[in-house]
C-alpha positions as CSV (number, residue, x, y, z in Angstrom):
1,M,72.2,-33.5,-5.0
2,D,73.7,-36.4,-7.0
3,W,76.2,-34.5,-9.1
4,N,77.2,-37.6,-11.1
5,R,73.6,-38.4,-12.3
6,R,73.0,-34.7,-12.9
7,A,76.1,-34.5,-15.2
8,C,75.1,-37.7,-17.0
9,A,71.6,-36.4,-17.6
10,R,73.0,-33.3,-19.3
11,R,76.0,-34.7,-21.1
12,G,75.3,-38.4,-21.5
13,H,77.0,-41.4,-19.9
14,E,80.7,-42.2,-20.1
15,T,81.3,-45.9,-20.9
16,Y,84.6,-47.6,-21.5
17,A,85.5,-51.2,-22.5
18,P,89.0,-52.0,-21.1
19,D,91.1,-54.6,-22.9
20,E,91.8,-56.5,-19.7
21,P,89.3,-59.4,-19.6
22,A,88.7,-59.3,-15.8
23,L,88.0,-55.6,-15.8
24,R,86.0,-55.8,-19.0
25,A,83.8,-58.5,-17.5
26,R,83.1,-56.4,-14.4
27,L,82.1,-53.4,-16.4
28,H,80.0,-55.4,-18.9
29,A,76.6,-57.0,-18.6
30,T,74.5,-59.0,-21.0
31,T,70.7,-58.4,-20.6
32,P,67.7,-59.8,-22.4
33,V,67.5,-56.5,-24.4
34,G,71.2,-56.2,-25.3
35,E,74.6,-55.4,-24.0
36,A,75.0,-52.9,-21.2
37,W,78.2,-51.1,-20.0
38,R,78.7,-49.4,-16.6
39,C,79.1,-45.7,-16.7
40,L,82.4,-44.4,-15.3
41,R,80.7,-41.4,-13.8
42,C,77.4,-42.5,-12.2
43,G,78.0,-46.2,-12.0
44,D,74.7,-47.2,-13.7
45,Y,74.6,-49.8,-16.4
46,V,73.8,-48.3,-19.8
47,L,72.3,-50.2,-22.8
48,G,73.9,-49.7,-26.2
49,E,77.4,-49.5,-27.8
50,V,80.3,-48.6,-25.6
51,K,81.8,-45.1,-26.2
52,G,85.5,-46.1,-25.8
53,R,87.8,-49.1,-25.9
54,G,91.4,-49.7,-25.0
55,P,93.8,-50.4,-22.1
56,A,92.5,-49.5,-18.6
57,G,95.3,-47.0,-18.2
58,D,94.0,-45.1,-21.2
59,A,90.5,-44.8,-19.8
60,P,89.2,-41.2,-19.9
61,V,89.6,-39.2,-16.7
62,V,85.9,-38.6,-15.8
63,M,85.1,-35.9,-13.2
64,R,82.8,-37.2,-10.5
65,G,81.2,-36.0,-7.3
66,R,82.9,-33.0,-5.7
67,A,84.9,-32.2,-8.9
68,L,81.6,-31.6,-10.8
69,R,80.5,-29.2,-8.1
70,D,83.8,-27.4,-8.3
71,V,83.3,-27.0,-12.1
72,L,79.9,-25.4,-11.5
73,I,81.4,-22.9,-9.0
74,L,84.4,-22.0,-11.2
75,R,82.2,-21.4,-14.3
76,F,79.9,-19.2,-12.2
77,L,83.0,-17.1,-11.3
78,S,84.0,-17.2,-15.0
79,V,80.6,-15.7,-16.0
80,E,80.9,-13.0,-13.3
81,R,84.5,-12.1,-14.4
82,A,83.4,-11.9,-18.0
83,A,80.5,-9.6,-17.2
84,R,82.7,-7.4,-15.1
85,G,85.3,-7.2,-17.9
86,V,82.7,-6.1,-20.4
87,L,81.3,-3.5,-18.1
88,I,84.8,-2.1,-17.4
89,L,85.5,-2.0,-21.2
90,L,82.3,0.0,-21.7
91,A,83.4,2.4,-18.9
92,A,86.8,2.8,-20.4
93,Y,85.3,3.7,-23.7
94,A,83.1,6.3,-22.0
95,V,86.1,7.8,-20.3
96,W,88.0,8.0,-23.6
97,R,85.0,9.7,-25.3
98,F,84.7,12.1,-22.4
99,S,88.4,13.0,-22.7
100,N,87.9,14.0,-26.3
101,S,84.8,16.2,-25.6
102,Q,85.4,17.4,-22.1
103,D,84.5,21.1,-22.7
104,S,81.2,20.3,-24.5
105,V,80.2,17.8,-21.8
106,R,80.9,20.5,-19.2
107,R,78.7,23.0,-21.0
108,L,75.9,20.4,-21.4
109,F,76.1,19.5,-17.8
110,E,75.9,23.1,-16.6
111,D,73.0,23.8,-18.9
112,D,71.1,20.8,-17.6
113,L,72.0,21.8,-14.0
114,T,70.5,25.3,-14.6
115,A,67.3,23.7,-16.0
116,F,66.9,21.5,-12.9
117,R,67.7,24.2,-10.4
118,P,64.1,25.3,-9.9
119,V,62.9,21.7,-9.3
120,A,65.7,21.2,-6.8
121,E,64.8,24.4,-5.0
122,H,61.2,23.3,-4.8
123,F,62.3,20.2,-2.9
124,H,64.8,22.2,-0.8
125,Y,67.8,20.5,-2.3
126,D,71.0,22.6,-2.7
127,L,72.6,21.6,-6.1
128,D,75.6,23.9,-5.6
129,H,76.7,22.0,-2.5
130,S,75.7,18.5,-3.6
131,P,78.4,15.9,-3.2
132,I,77.4,14.3,-6.5
133,V,77.5,17.6,-8.4
134,D,80.9,18.4,-6.8
135,T,82.3,15.0,-7.8
136,I,81.2,15.5,-11.4
137,R,82.6,19.0,-11.6
138,K,85.9,17.8,-10.3
139,T,86.1,15.3,-13.3
140,F,85.9,18.3,-15.7
141,D,89.1,19.7,-14.2
142,Y,91.1,16.5,-15.0
143,K,93.7,16.8,-17.7
144,R,93.0,15.0,-20.9
145,S,96.2,13.0,-20.5
146,T,95.1,11.9,-17.0
147,L,91.8,10.6,-18.4
148,I,93.5,8.7,-21.2
149,W,95.8,7.0,-18.7
150,V,92.7,6.1,-16.6
151,A,91.0,4.6,-19.7
152,I,94.2,2.6,-20.5
153,G,94.3,1.3,-16.9
154,M,90.6,0.3,-17.1
155,V,91.3,-1.6,-20.4
156,V,94.2,-3.5,-18.9
157,Y,92.1,-4.4,-15.9
158,A,89.2,-5.5,-18.2
159,V,91.5,-7.7,-20.3
160,I,92.8,-9.4,-17.1
161,E,89.2,-10.1,-16.1
162,I,88.3,-11.6,-19.5
163,V,91.5,-13.7,-19.5
164,E,90.5,-15.0,-16.1
165,A,87.0,-15.8,-17.3
166,V,88.2,-17.8,-20.3
167,G,90.8,-19.7,-18.3
168,L,88.3,-20.5,-15.5
169,W,85.6,-21.7,-18.0
170,Y,88.1,-24.2,-19.5
171,L,89.3,-25.2,-16.0
172,K,92.9,-24.1,-16.5
173,R,95.1,-24.2,-13.4
174,W,97.0,-21.1,-14.4
175,A,93.7,-19.2,-14.5
176,E,93.0,-20.2,-10.9
177,Y,96.4,-18.7,-9.8
178,L,95.7,-15.6,-11.9
179,T,92.3,-15.2,-10.3
180,V,93.6,-15.5,-6.8
181,V,96.5,-13.1,-7.3
182,A,94.5,-10.5,-9.2
183,T,91.5,-10.6,-6.9
184,A,93.6,-10.5,-3.7
185,A,95.6,-7.5,-5.1
186,F,92.5,-5.4,-5.5
187,L,91.0,-6.3,-2.1
188,P,92.8,-3.4,-0.2
189,L,91.5,-1.0,-2.8
190,E,87.9,-2.3,-2.3
191,G,88.3,-2.0,1.4
192,Y,89.5,1.6,1.0
193,E,86.5,2.4,-1.1
194,M,84.3,1.0,1.7
195,R,85.7,3.7,4.0
196,E,84.8,6.4,1.6
197,H,81.2,5.2,0.8
198,V,79.4,2.1,1.9
199,S,76.8,0.4,-0.3
200,W,75.3,-3.0,-0.5
201,F,76.8,-3.5,-4.0
202,K,80.3,-2.8,-2.7
203,V,79.7,-5.0,0.4
204,C,78.5,-7.9,-1.8
205,T,81.4,-7.5,-4.2
206,L,84.0,-7.5,-1.4
207,V,82.5,-10.6,0.3
208,L,82.2,-12.5,-3.1
209,N,85.9,-11.8,-3.9
210,I,87.1,-12.9,-0.4
211,L,85.1,-16.1,-0.6
212,A,86.3,-16.7,-4.2
213,V,90.0,-16.3,-3.1
214,V,89.6,-18.6,-0.1
215,Y,87.6,-21.2,-1.9
216,I,89.9,-21.5,-4.9
217,I,93.0,-21.7,-2.7
218,V,91.5,-24.4,-0.5
219,A,89.5,-26.5,-3.0
220,K,92.1,-26.4,-5.8
221,R,95.1,-26.8,-3.4
222,L,96.9,-23.8,-4.7
223,F,100.3,-22.5,-3.3
224,G,100.9,-25.9,-1.7
225,V,97.8,-25.9,0.4
226,R,96.6,-29.4,1.4
227,G,99.4,-31.1,-0.5
228,G,99.4,-28.8,-3.6
229,A,99.1,-29.8,-7.2
230,E,100.2,-33.4,-6.8
231,A,97.6,-34.1,-4.2
232,F,94.9,-32.4,-6.3
233,E,95.8,-34.5,-9.4
234,R,96.0,-37.7,-7.4
235,E,92.6,-37.1,-5.8
236,W,91.0,-36.1,-9.1
237,H,92.5,-39.2,-10.9
238,S,91.4,-41.6,-8.2
239,E,87.9,-40.2,-8.1
240,S,87.6,-40.2,-11.9
241,L,88.6,-43.8,-12.2
242,L,86.7,-45.1,-9.2
243,E,84.6,-47.6,-11.1
244,I,87.7,-49.2,-12.6
245,E,89.5,-49.2,-9.3
246,E,86.5,-51.0,-7.7
247,A,86.6,-53.5,-10.5
248,I,90.2,-54.5,-9.6
249,H,89.0,-56.1,-6.3
250,P,88.9,-59.9,-6.4
251,G,85.7,-61.9,-6.8
252,P,83.7,-63.1,-9.8
253,P,81.7,-60.4,-11.6
254,R,77.9,-60.3,-11.0
255,Q,75.2,-59.2,-13.4
256,P,73.1,-56.2,-12.2
257,W,70.1,-58.4,-11.4
258,E,72.3,-60.8,-9.5
259,E,73.6,-57.9,-7.3
260,Q,70.1,-56.9,-6.5
261,V,69.1,-60.4,-5.6
262,H,72.2,-60.8,-3.4
263,A,71.4,-57.5,-1.6
264,T,67.8,-58.4,-0.9
265,K,68.3,-62.1,-0.1
266,P,67.4,-62.9,3.5
267,P,70.2,-64.4,5.7
268,P,70.0,-68.2,6.2
269,A,68.1,-69.5,9.3
270,R,70.2,-70.5,12.3
271,T,70.2,-74.1,13.3
272,S,70.7,-75.1,16.9
């Protein structure tokens, strides 16, 4: 996939007219239908008025290639974190409501259990020794203060997830560190839950979190990996300004049609 052209198709081209005459000439073309400027992202010439002007050093840092792919992955993780945070908030609200009406919920559950008992006996299912029923009954024995602390803990965890989601969506580096630290801190707990009960949902969640931690550390060069923040910024800056960096090379500028003719022109015949 050409990430550069895909981004330009969605967001539009990024053109820039540097004040330096040599660079300006290499990024500019005059065509029979008007002026054209070279896009700093995909490299194509675009007809119409240039978007920005100024010194070459003030040119916008345009993400290209692999950086665009990284943005897509980080925003996918952002949406996943946001959805998880909302679900945990809803669960915390349910726990809080349950703590305020624990006795009434217990009576309602026992009444419904009595109503379903004949159906369970018909299918030879023992409700009194069911693991699910036992787990639900244990929750009725929790103190109200314990349930409130559980709800508070869930709210804190949900807020962390939502903060991660917002930071990842806006590509903040602190959010990448927060995501790695928070996700890695809960990996042992998820592994312990796998020992208690294995399900495809838990397996997929654990694998996704491990992959997210490894990917963000390696791709974003966190904690000094692969040169750290300085190497990441240097790589991103050089890739974003690739078109201007190429324009610095010596040689007279060619028009787009001249480059095509030069590329397709056959080599001169050899003379003996």
